[in-house]
mmCIF entry with sequence, helices, sheets and N, C-alpha, C, O atoms, coordinates in Angstrom:
data_MODEL
# 
_entry.id   MODEL 
# 
_entity.id                         1 
_entity.type                       polymer 
_entity.pdbx_number_of_molecules   1 
# 
_entity_poly.entity_id                      1 
_entity_poly.type                           'polypeptide(L)' 
_entity_poly.nstd_linkage                   no 
_entity_poly.nstd_monomer                   no 
_entity_poly.pdbx_seq_one_letter_code       
;(UNK)(UNK)(UNK)(UNK)(UNK)(UNK)(UNK)(UNK)(UNK)(UNK)(UNK)(UNK)(UNK)(UNK)(UNK)(UNK)
(UNK)(UNK)(UNK)(UNK)(UNK)(UNK)(UNK)(UNK)(UNK)(UNK)(UNK)(UNK)(UNK)(UNK)(UNK)(UNK)
(UNK)(UNK)(UNK)(UNK)(UNK)
;
_entity_poly.pdbx_seq_one_letter_code_can   XXXXXXXXXXXXXXXXXXXXXXXXXXXXXXXXXXXXX 
_entity_poly.pdbx_strand_id                 A 
# 
loop_
_entity_poly_seq.entity_id 
_entity_poly_seq.num 
_entity_poly_seq.mon_id 
_entity_poly_seq.hetero 
1 1  UNK n 
1 2  UNK n 
1 3  UNK n 
1 4  UNK n 
1 5  UNK n 
1 6  UNK n 
1 7  UNK n 
1 8  UNK n 
1 9  UNK n 
1 10 UNK n 
1 11 UNK n 
1 12 UNK n 
1 13 UNK n 
1 14 UNK n 
1 15 UNK n 
1 16 UNK n 
1 17 UNK n 
1 18 UNK n 
1 19 UNK n 
1 20 UNK n 
1 21 UNK n 
1 22 UNK n 
1 23 UNK n 
1 24 UNK n 
1 25 UNK n 
1 26 UNK n 
1 27 UNK n 
1 28 UNK n 
1 29 UNK n 
1 30 UNK n 
1 31 UNK n 
1 32 UNK n 
1 33 UNK n 
1 34 UNK n 
1 35 UNK n 
1 36 UNK n 
1 37 UNK n 
# 
_struct_asym.id          A 
_struct_asym.entity_id   1 
# 
_struct_conf.conf_type_id            HELX_P 
_struct_conf.id                      HELX_P1 
_struct_conf.pdbx_PDB_helix_id       AA1 
_struct_conf.beg_label_comp_id       UNK 
_struct_conf.beg_label_asym_id       A 
_struct_conf.beg_label_seq_id        2 
_struct_conf.pdbx_beg_PDB_ins_code   ? 
_struct_conf.end_label_comp_id       UNK 
_struct_conf.end_label_asym_id       A 
_struct_conf.end_label_seq_id        36 
_struct_conf.pdbx_end_PDB_ins_code   ? 
_struct_conf.beg_auth_comp_id        UNK 
_struct_conf.beg_auth_asym_id        A 
_struct_conf.beg_auth_seq_id         2 
_struct_conf.end_auth_comp_id        UNK 
_struct_conf.end_auth_asym_id        A 
_struct_conf.end_auth_seq_id         36 
_struct_conf.pdbx_PDB_helix_class    1 
_struct_conf.details                 ? 
_struct_conf.pdbx_PDB_helix_length   35 
# 
_struct_conf_type.id          HELX_P 
_struct_conf_type.criteria    ? 
_struct_conf_type.reference   ? 
# 
loop_
_atom_site.group_PDB 
_atom_site.id 
_atom_site.type_symbol 
_atom_site.label_atom_id 
_atom_site.label_alt_id 
_atom_site.label_comp_id 
_atom_site.label_asym_id 
_atom_site.label_entity_id 
_atom_site.label_seq_id 
_atom_site.pdbx_PDB_ins_code 
_atom_site.Cartn_x 
_atom_site.Cartn_y 
_atom_site.Cartn_z 
_atom_site.occupancy 
_atom_site.B_iso_or_equiv 
_atom_site.pdbx_formal_charge 
_atom_site.auth_seq_id 
_atom_site.auth_comp_id 
_atom_site.auth_asym_id 
_atom_site.auth_atom_id 
_atom_site.pdbx_PDB_model_num 
ATOM 1   N N  . UNK A 1 1  ? -8.074  27.109  -2.014  1.00 0.00 ? 1  UNK A N  1 
ATOM 2   C CA . UNK A 1 1  ? -9.238  26.280  -1.826  1.00 0.00 ? 1  UNK A CA 1 
ATOM 3   C C  . UNK A 1 1  ? -9.507  25.370  -3.049  1.00 0.00 ? 1  UNK A C  1 
ATOM 4   O O  . UNK A 1 1  ? -9.692  24.159  -2.930  1.00 0.00 ? 1  UNK A O  1 
ATOM 5   N N  . UNK A 1 2  ? -9.517  26.014  -4.207  1.00 0.00 ? 2  UNK A N  1 
ATOM 6   C CA . UNK A 1 2  ? -9.743  25.280  -5.451  1.00 0.00 ? 2  UNK A CA 1 
ATOM 7   C C  . UNK A 1 2  ? -8.697  24.221  -5.698  1.00 0.00 ? 2  UNK A C  1 
ATOM 8   O O  . UNK A 1 2  ? -8.977  23.111  -6.150  1.00 0.00 ? 2  UNK A O  1 
ATOM 9   N N  . UNK A 1 3  ? -7.478  24.616  -5.380  1.00 0.00 ? 3  UNK A N  1 
ATOM 10  C CA . UNK A 1 3  ? -6.331  23.711  -5.620  1.00 0.00 ? 3  UNK A CA 1 
ATOM 11  C C  . UNK A 1 3  ? -6.449  22.455  -4.699  1.00 0.00 ? 3  UNK A C  1 
ATOM 12  O O  . UNK A 1 3  ? -6.196  21.327  -5.123  1.00 0.00 ? 3  UNK A O  1 
ATOM 13  N N  . UNK A 1 4  ? -6.835  22.702  -3.449  1.00 0.00 ? 4  UNK A N  1 
ATOM 14  C CA . UNK A 1 4  ? -7.124  21.579  -2.479  1.00 0.00 ? 4  UNK A CA 1 
ATOM 15  C C  . UNK A 1 4  ? -8.186  20.685  -3.041  1.00 0.00 ? 4  UNK A C  1 
ATOM 16  O O  . UNK A 1 4  ? -8.067  19.462  -2.971  1.00 0.00 ? 4  UNK A O  1 
ATOM 17  N N  . UNK A 1 5  ? -9.228  21.265  -3.599  1.00 0.00 ? 5  UNK A N  1 
ATOM 18  C CA . UNK A 1 5  ? -10.375 20.421  -4.118  1.00 0.00 ? 5  UNK A CA 1 
ATOM 19  C C  . UNK A 1 5  ? -9.857  19.582  -5.264  1.00 0.00 ? 5  UNK A C  1 
ATOM 20  O O  . UNK A 1 5  ? -10.183 18.398  -5.353  1.00 0.00 ? 5  UNK A O  1 
ATOM 21  N N  . UNK A 1 6  ? -9.044  20.170  -6.160  1.00 0.00 ? 6  UNK A N  1 
ATOM 22  C CA . UNK A 1 6  ? -8.476  19.430  -7.307  1.00 0.00 ? 6  UNK A CA 1 
ATOM 23  C C  . UNK A 1 6  ? -7.651  18.225  -6.813  1.00 0.00 ? 6  UNK A C  1 
ATOM 24  O O  . UNK A 1 6  ? -7.808  17.113  -7.318  1.00 0.00 ? 6  UNK A O  1 
ATOM 25  N N  . UNK A 1 7  ? -6.758  18.462  -5.807  1.00 0.00 ? 7  UNK A N  1 
ATOM 26  C CA . UNK A 1 7  ? -5.851  17.449  -5.335  1.00 0.00 ? 7  UNK A CA 1 
ATOM 27  C C  . UNK A 1 7  ? -6.742  16.310  -4.728  1.00 0.00 ? 7  UNK A C  1 
ATOM 28  O O  . UNK A 1 7  ? -6.495  15.125  -4.949  1.00 0.00 ? 7  UNK A O  1 
ATOM 29  N N  . UNK A 1 8  ? -7.767  16.720  -3.971  1.00 0.00 ? 8  UNK A N  1 
ATOM 30  C CA . UNK A 1 8  ? -8.605  15.657  -3.324  1.00 0.00 ? 8  UNK A CA 1 
ATOM 31  C C  . UNK A 1 8  ? -9.301  14.796  -4.375  1.00 0.00 ? 8  UNK A C  1 
ATOM 32  O O  . UNK A 1 8  ? -9.413  13.580  -4.220  1.00 0.00 ? 8  UNK A O  1 
ATOM 33  N N  . UNK A 1 9  ? -9.792  15.476  -5.505  1.00 0.00 ? 9  UNK A N  1 
ATOM 34  C CA . UNK A 1 9  ? -10.448 14.764  -6.555  1.00 0.00 ? 9  UNK A CA 1 
ATOM 35  C C  . UNK A 1 9  ? -9.474  13.852  -7.252  1.00 0.00 ? 9  UNK A C  1 
ATOM 36  O O  . UNK A 1 9  ? -9.855  12.745  -7.633  1.00 0.00 ? 9  UNK A O  1 
ATOM 37  N N  . UNK A 1 10 ? -8.266  14.249  -7.432  1.00 0.00 ? 10 UNK A N  1 
ATOM 38  C CA . UNK A 1 10 ? -7.258  13.451  -8.066  1.00 0.00 ? 10 UNK A CA 1 
ATOM 39  C C  . UNK A 1 10 ? -6.937  12.234  -7.232  1.00 0.00 ? 10 UNK A C  1 
ATOM 40  O O  . UNK A 1 10 ? -6.805  11.135  -7.771  1.00 0.00 ? 10 UNK A O  1 
ATOM 41  N N  . UNK A 1 11 ? -6.809  12.402  -5.924  1.00 0.00 ? 11 UNK A N  1 
ATOM 42  C CA . UNK A 1 11 ? -6.530  11.283  -5.000  1.00 0.00 ? 11 UNK A CA 1 
ATOM 43  C C  . UNK A 1 11 ? -7.658  10.340  -4.998  1.00 0.00 ? 11 UNK A C  1 
ATOM 44  O O  . UNK A 1 11 ? -7.390  9.139   -4.965  1.00 0.00 ? 11 UNK A O  1 
ATOM 45  N N  . UNK A 1 12 ? -8.869  10.719  -5.028  1.00 0.00 ? 12 UNK A N  1 
ATOM 46  C CA . UNK A 1 12 ? -10.068 9.870   -5.056  1.00 0.00 ? 12 UNK A CA 1 
ATOM 47  C C  . UNK A 1 12 ? -10.059 9.090   -6.392  1.00 0.00 ? 12 UNK A C  1 
ATOM 48  O O  . UNK A 1 12 ? -10.210 7.868   -6.401  1.00 0.00 ? 12 UNK A O  1 
ATOM 49  N N  . UNK A 1 13 ? -9.885  9.798   -7.494  1.00 0.00 ? 13 UNK A N  1 
ATOM 50  C CA . UNK A 1 13 ? -9.832  9.160   -8.818  1.00 0.00 ? 13 UNK A CA 1 
ATOM 51  C C  . UNK A 1 13 ? -8.786  8.097   -8.880  1.00 0.00 ? 13 UNK A C  1 
ATOM 52  O O  . UNK A 1 13 ? -9.059  6.980   -9.318  1.00 0.00 ? 13 UNK A O  1 
ATOM 53  N N  . UNK A 1 14 ? -7.590  8.418   -8.452  1.00 0.00 ? 14 UNK A N  1 
ATOM 54  C CA . UNK A 1 14 ? -6.482  7.455   -8.514  1.00 0.00 ? 14 UNK A CA 1 
ATOM 55  C C  . UNK A 1 14 ? -6.750  6.231   -7.639  1.00 0.00 ? 14 UNK A C  1 
ATOM 56  O O  . UNK A 1 14 ? -6.350  5.115   -7.974  1.00 0.00 ? 14 UNK A O  1 
ATOM 57  N N  . UNK A 1 15 ? -7.420  6.452   -6.533  1.00 0.00 ? 15 UNK A N  1 
ATOM 58  C CA . UNK A 1 15 ? -7.832  5.397   -5.605  1.00 0.00 ? 15 UNK A CA 1 
ATOM 59  C C  . UNK A 1 15 ? -8.793  4.417   -6.295  1.00 0.00 ? 15 UNK A C  1 
ATOM 60  O O  . UNK A 1 15 ? -8.669  3.196   -6.196  1.00 0.00 ? 15 UNK A O  1 
ATOM 61  N N  . UNK A 1 16 ? -9.778  5.038   -7.013  1.00 0.00 ? 16 UNK A N  1 
ATOM 62  C CA . UNK A 1 16 ? -10.761 4.232   -7.760  1.00 0.00 ? 16 UNK A CA 1 
ATOM 63  C C  . UNK A 1 16 ? -10.130 3.481   -8.833  1.00 0.00 ? 16 UNK A C  1 
ATOM 64  O O  . UNK A 1 16 ? -10.402 2.291   -8.994  1.00 0.00 ? 16 UNK A O  1 
ATOM 65  N N  . UNK A 1 17 ? -9.292  4.107   -9.588  1.00 0.00 ? 17 UNK A N  1 
ATOM 66  C CA . UNK A 1 17 ? -8.553  3.482   -10.685 1.00 0.00 ? 17 UNK A CA 1 
ATOM 67  C C  . UNK A 1 17 ? -7.732  2.301   -10.120 1.00 0.00 ? 17 UNK A C  1 
ATOM 68  O O  . UNK A 1 17 ? -7.742  1.192   -10.654 1.00 0.00 ? 17 UNK A O  1 
ATOM 69  N N  . UNK A 1 18 ? -7.053  2.584   -9.063  1.00 0.00 ? 18 UNK A N  1 
ATOM 70  C CA . UNK A 1 18 ? -6.202  1.522   -8.409  1.00 0.00 ? 18 UNK A CA 1 
ATOM 71  C C  . UNK A 1 18 ? -6.962  0.363   -8.076  1.00 0.00 ? 18 UNK A C  1 
ATOM 72  O O  . UNK A 1 18 ? -6.555  -0.754  -8.394  1.00 0.00 ? 18 UNK A O  1 
ATOM 73  N N  . UNK A 1 19 ? -8.093  0.547   -7.428  1.00 0.00 ? 19 UNK A N  1 
ATOM 74  C CA . UNK A 1 19 ? -8.957  -0.532  -7.072  1.00 0.00 ? 19 UNK A CA 1 
ATOM 75  C C  . UNK A 1 19 ? -9.455  -1.394  -8.268  1.00 0.00 ? 19 UNK A C  1 
ATOM 76  O O  . UNK A 1 19 ? -9.522  -2.623  -8.231  1.00 0.00 ? 19 UNK A O  1 
ATOM 77  N N  . UNK A 1 20 ? -9.797  -0.620  -9.329  1.00 0.00 ? 20 UNK A N  1 
ATOM 78  C CA . UNK A 1 20 ? -10.264 -1.245  -10.560 1.00 0.00 ? 20 UNK A CA 1 
ATOM 79  C C  . UNK A 1 20 ? -9.217  -2.136  -11.211 1.00 0.00 ? 20 UNK A C  1 
ATOM 80  O O  . UNK A 1 20 ? -9.502  -3.258  -11.630 1.00 0.00 ? 20 UNK A O  1 
ATOM 81  N N  . UNK A 1 21 ? -7.994  -1.608  -11.285 1.00 0.00 ? 21 UNK A N  1 
ATOM 82  C CA . UNK A 1 21 ? -6.881  -2.386  -11.839 1.00 0.00 ? 21 UNK A CA 1 
ATOM 83  C C  . UNK A 1 21 ? -6.625  -3.619  -10.923 1.00 0.00 ? 21 UNK A C  1 
ATOM 84  O O  . UNK A 1 21 ? -6.401  -4.733  -11.397 1.00 0.00 ? 21 UNK A O  1 
ATOM 85  N N  . UNK A 1 22 ? -6.669  -3.373  -9.628  1.00 0.00 ? 22 UNK A N  1 
ATOM 86  C CA . UNK A 1 22 ? -6.353  -4.472  -8.693  1.00 0.00 ? 22 UNK A CA 1 
ATOM 87  C C  . UNK A 1 22 ? -7.389  -5.601  -8.860  1.00 0.00 ? 22 UNK A C  1 
ATOM 88  O O  . UNK A 1 22 ? -7.039  -6.781  -8.834  1.00 0.00 ? 22 UNK A O  1 
ATOM 89  N N  . UNK A 1 23 ? -8.685  -5.218  -9.033  1.00 0.00 ? 23 UNK A N  1 
ATOM 90  C CA . UNK A 1 23 ? -9.687  -6.250  -9.242  1.00 0.00 ? 23 UNK A CA 1 
ATOM 91  C C  . UNK A 1 23 ? -9.508  -6.996  -10.496 1.00 0.00 ? 23 UNK A C  1 
ATOM 92  O O  . UNK A 1 23 ? -9.642  -8.220  -10.502 1.00 0.00 ? 23 UNK A O  1 
ATOM 93  N N  . UNK A 1 24 ? -9.211  -6.329  -11.566 1.00 0.00 ? 24 UNK A N  1 
ATOM 94  C CA . UNK A 1 24 ? -9.026  -6.912  -12.849 1.00 0.00 ? 24 UNK A CA 1 
ATOM 95  C C  . UNK A 1 24 ? -7.787  -7.900  -12.736 1.00 0.00 ? 24 UNK A C  1 
ATOM 96  O O  . UNK A 1 24 ? -7.813  -9.004  -13.280 1.00 0.00 ? 24 UNK A O  1 
ATOM 97  N N  . UNK A 1 25 ? -6.778  -7.478  -12.054 1.00 0.00 ? 25 UNK A N  1 
ATOM 98  C CA . UNK A 1 25 ? -5.581  -8.337  -11.862 1.00 0.00 ? 25 UNK A CA 1 
ATOM 99  C C  . UNK A 1 25 ? -5.945  -9.597  -11.079 1.00 0.00 ? 25 UNK A C  1 
ATOM 100 O O  . UNK A 1 25 ? -5.500  -10.685 -11.445 1.00 0.00 ? 25 UNK A O  1 
ATOM 101 N N  . UNK A 1 26 ? -6.721  -9.489  -10.037 1.00 0.00 ? 26 UNK A N  1 
ATOM 102 C CA . UNK A 1 26 ? -7.201  -10.589 -9.255  1.00 0.00 ? 26 UNK A CA 1 
ATOM 103 C C  . UNK A 1 26 ? -7.972  -11.554 -10.056 1.00 0.00 ? 26 UNK A C  1 
ATOM 104 O O  . UNK A 1 26 ? -7.751  -12.762 -9.984  1.00 0.00 ? 26 UNK A O  1 
ATOM 105 N N  . UNK A 1 27 ? -8.917  -11.016 -10.856 1.00 0.00 ? 27 UNK A N  1 
ATOM 106 C CA . UNK A 1 27 ? -9.709  -11.930 -11.746 1.00 0.00 ? 27 UNK A CA 1 
ATOM 107 C C  . UNK A 1 27 ? -8.811  -12.696 -12.734 1.00 0.00 ? 27 UNK A C  1 
ATOM 108 O O  . UNK A 1 27 ? -9.015  -13.894 -12.926 1.00 0.00 ? 27 UNK A O  1 
ATOM 109 N N  . UNK A 1 28 ? -7.899  -12.089 -13.319 1.00 0.00 ? 28 UNK A N  1 
ATOM 110 C CA . UNK A 1 28 ? -6.950  -12.819 -14.189 1.00 0.00 ? 28 UNK A CA 1 
ATOM 111 C C  . UNK A 1 28 ? -6.250  -13.877 -13.415 1.00 0.00 ? 28 UNK A C  1 
ATOM 112 O O  . UNK A 1 28 ? -6.171  -15.015 -13.878 1.00 0.00 ? 28 UNK A O  1 
ATOM 113 N N  . UNK A 1 29 ? -5.739  -13.567 -12.262 1.00 0.00 ? 29 UNK A N  1 
ATOM 114 C CA . UNK A 1 29 ? -4.985  -14.502 -11.444 1.00 0.00 ? 29 UNK A CA 1 
ATOM 115 C C  . UNK A 1 29 ? -5.885  -15.713 -11.070 1.00 0.00 ? 29 UNK A C  1 
ATOM 116 O O  . UNK A 1 29 ? -5.445  -16.861 -11.127 1.00 0.00 ? 29 UNK A O  1 
ATOM 117 N N  . UNK A 1 30 ? -7.103  -15.441 -10.701 1.00 0.00 ? 30 UNK A N  1 
ATOM 118 C CA . UNK A 1 30 ? -8.084  -16.527 -10.323 1.00 0.00 ? 30 UNK A CA 1 
ATOM 119 C C  . UNK A 1 30 ? -8.351  -17.444 -11.546 1.00 0.00 ? 30 UNK A C  1 
ATOM 120 O O  . UNK A 1 30 ? -8.391  -18.665 -11.401 1.00 0.00 ? 30 UNK A O  1 
ATOM 121 N N  . UNK A 1 31 ? -8.531  -16.854 -12.741 1.00 0.00 ? 31 UNK A N  1 
ATOM 122 C CA . UNK A 1 31 ? -8.828  -17.654 -13.901 1.00 0.00 ? 31 UNK A CA 1 
ATOM 123 C C  . UNK A 1 31 ? -7.576  -18.495 -14.180 1.00 0.00 ? 31 UNK A C  1 
ATOM 124 O O  . UNK A 1 31 ? -7.729  -19.660 -14.547 1.00 0.00 ? 31 UNK A O  1 
ATOM 125 N N  . UNK A 1 32 ? -6.386  -17.994 -14.034 1.00 0.00 ? 32 UNK A N  1 
ATOM 126 C CA . UNK A 1 32 ? -5.199  -18.776 -14.324 1.00 0.00 ? 32 UNK A CA 1 
ATOM 127 C C  . UNK A 1 32 ? -5.039  -19.929 -13.337 1.00 0.00 ? 32 UNK A C  1 
ATOM 128 O O  . UNK A 1 32 ? -4.663  -21.031 -13.736 1.00 0.00 ? 32 UNK A O  1 
ATOM 129 N N  . UNK A 1 33 ? -5.310  -19.699 -12.086 1.00 0.00 ? 33 UNK A N  1 
ATOM 130 C CA . UNK A 1 33 ? -5.216  -20.782 -11.122 1.00 0.00 ? 33 UNK A CA 1 
ATOM 131 C C  . UNK A 1 33 ? -6.230  -21.840 -11.388 1.00 0.00 ? 33 UNK A C  1 
ATOM 132 O O  . UNK A 1 33 ? -5.944  -23.030 -11.251 1.00 0.00 ? 33 UNK A O  1 
ATOM 133 N N  . UNK A 1 34 ? -7.458  -21.418 -11.780 1.00 0.00 ? 34 UNK A N  1 
ATOM 134 C CA . UNK A 1 34 ? -8.524  -22.377 -12.103 1.00 0.00 ? 34 UNK A CA 1 
ATOM 135 C C  . UNK A 1 34 ? -8.080  -23.295 -13.226 1.00 0.00 ? 34 UNK A C  1 
ATOM 136 O O  . UNK A 1 34 ? -8.282  -24.509 -13.178 1.00 0.00 ? 34 UNK A O  1 
ATOM 137 N N  . UNK A 1 35 ? -7.458  -22.681 -14.257 1.00 0.00 ? 35 UNK A N  1 
ATOM 138 C CA . UNK A 1 35 ? -7.032  -23.488 -15.469 1.00 0.00 ? 35 UNK A CA 1 
ATOM 139 C C  . UNK A 1 35 ? -5.984  -24.460 -14.967 1.00 0.00 ? 35 UNK A C  1 
ATOM 140 O O  . UNK A 1 35 ? -5.993  -25.619 -15.382 1.00 0.00 ? 35 UNK A O  1 
ATOM 141 N N  . UNK A 1 36 ? -5.074  -24.037 -14.084 1.00 0.00 ? 36 UNK A N  1 
ATOM 142 C CA . UNK A 1 36 ? -4.022  -24.918 -13.638 1.00 0.00 ? 36 UNK A CA 1 
ATOM 143 C C  . UNK A 1 36 ? -4.569  -26.057 -12.811 1.00 0.00 ? 36 UNK A C  1 
ATOM 144 O O  . UNK A 1 36 ? -4.080  -27.182 -12.908 1.00 0.00 ? 36 UNK A O  1 
ATOM 145 N N  . UNK A 1 37 ? -5.580  -25.788 -11.996 1.00 0.00 ? 37 UNK A N  1 
ATOM 146 C CA . UNK A 1 37 ? -6.179  -26.819 -11.198 1.00 0.00 ? 37 UNK A CA 1 
ATOM 147 C C  . UNK A 1 37 ? -6.897  -27.785 -12.058 1.00 0.00 ? 37 UNK A C  1 
ATOM 148 O O  . UNK A 1 37 ? -7.478  -28.746 -11.555 1.00 0.00 ? 37 UNK A O  1 
# 
């Protein structure tokens, strides 16, 4: 049971981190395209 809880927490954490990195990446891309325009 405890192991399952740990795995679920890890999955949620990695998902949050992934979304965070993705948003940062998008912001950088948007800024670059704005500069080019």
